N, C-alpha and C positions, 0 to 999 in steps of 0.2 A: 504494499500500499504506499503510495507516495505521500509526501508532505501535504499538510492542509493549511499552509501559512498565507494563502492569498486573501486579500481583504475583499469584503463584500461591498458592492456599490451602496450608496446611501438610499434610505427609504424616503417616501413622501414626507417632508418635514411638517406639512400642515396637519397631519393626522397620524402620528407615529404608532398609535395603538388602535387605529381604525381597521376596518375590514380589508381594505386594499393592502395595507402594510402587513397584516397577518397573512394574506394570500401570497404576497411576494416571499415572505419568510418561509412559509410552509413549502412553496414550490422550490425555493433554494435548498432547503433541508432535504426534501425528497430527491431533488437532483443530485445532491452530494451523496446520499445514501445509495442511489441507483448507480452512480459512478463507482463507488466502492464495491458494491455487489457485482457489477460487471467486471471489475479487476479480479475479484476473487474467482468468479466463474472462469475467466480466461486462464488464471494460474492453475486451476484444477482441471481444465479441459471439459468444462461443463457449459451448459446454456444458462442464460439468465433465469429461465423458468425453473431450472434445476435448483438454483439458489433459493428462489422463491419457495419451492417445495421443501427444501431443507429448513428454512425459517419456519414454515408452517408446522413441520414435524416437531421442531425444537420448541415452538411456542404453543403446541396443542394444549387445549384446556384439559387439565387432569380430570375434571369432573365429567368430561365426555369420554373418558378412557383413552387408550392409545389411538393414535391416528391410523386410519385405515385408507387403502387406496381409493375407495369410493368417496369418503369424506374429503380426502385431499383433492380428488378430481373435481368435485363440486366447488370447493373453496377456490381453486385455481381456474375454474371454468375451462377445463380441458376435455377433449374427447377421450374415450377409453384407450384408444391406440396411442395418443400423445402421452397419456398418463403412464402407460406401460413402458414406453420408450424412456421417459424421464426417470422412472424408478429403476429401469435396467441400467441406465447410465450412472445413477447414484449408487447403485449396489456394486457395479463393476469398479467404480472409483473408490469404493470402501467407505462411503459416507453414511450409508444406511444398511440396516438389516431388515429383512422380511421374516417375521416370526409368526407361525400359525398359532392361533388361540388354542389354549388347552381344552376349553369346554366345547369348541366347535371348530374342527380342523379346516372348515371352509373359510373361516374368517382369517384374514392376514393383518397383522399389526406391523406398523412401520416404526422402526426405532433408529435414532441417531446413533451411529456406531462410535464406540468409545474412542477409537484411534482417530476418528475424524474430528473429535472435539479438540484434540491437541493441534491439529492442522489449523482449524478455524481460530482457536485461541491465539496461536502465533501470528496469523495473518491479521486478525482484528485487534491485537494488542494496542497498536497506535490509536485506533478509534476509542478503545476503552480508556486509555490514558487521556486523550483529548476530552472525552466525556467527563471524566473525573476532574480535569482541570477547570472545565466550564462549571461543573457543579460546585466547586470550591469557591467560586465567585458569588454564590448566592447563599442566603441564610436558609435555615431549615423551613421557616415559614414560607419564604419565597418558593423553595423547591416543592413545598406542599401545593402551592397554587399552580405551579407549572405542571406537576403530576396530575392535578385535578383537571386542568385544561386538556392535557393529552388524553386522559381517560374519556373526557367528554367528546373530543374529536374523534377518537376511535369508535365510540358509541354512535355518533352521527354518521360516520363512514359506513359502519355496519348496517345502519338503518337504510342508507342510500343503496347499498349493495343488495339488500333484501327487498327493496321496494320495487315498484312496477318497471323502473328503467331510468337511465340517465336523463336528467333534465326535467323529470316529472316532479310535480309537487305532491309531497306525501302528507302534508298537513292541511 
């Protein structure tokens, strides 16, 4: 992962906490995360979709149980064939393991491979260090507000994804 020392252009000065400024900041953040994910994919001989699948497996809600190919396919909006190809690449590269459920051998659970954790940890260490450096510049109360905002944004994005379609009004 290359350095992240380039400065960001300024935001609209007339409304630094307004919707436009938030949109710009969120797009920039998303763009930087996408760039880093793309670099990781390239170093591992993977597609960007494979990295998205890895993240989904890693971040799967424990209350929903282990990630399954079907759930992952729906989450990433892939065809069955594309999902199978993605999982084959991830398994060949040593990033995931497919494990049959004990109670129903037809069910396959997807697990992030332990060896892959070290690879990811090494690659993403500069991102973790940068995140911690940024966190240190905020008080615990401020971080609580940031966390709440991010939780609410994730909730809103999930609602958009589950709604009737892009651009539609759900309220």
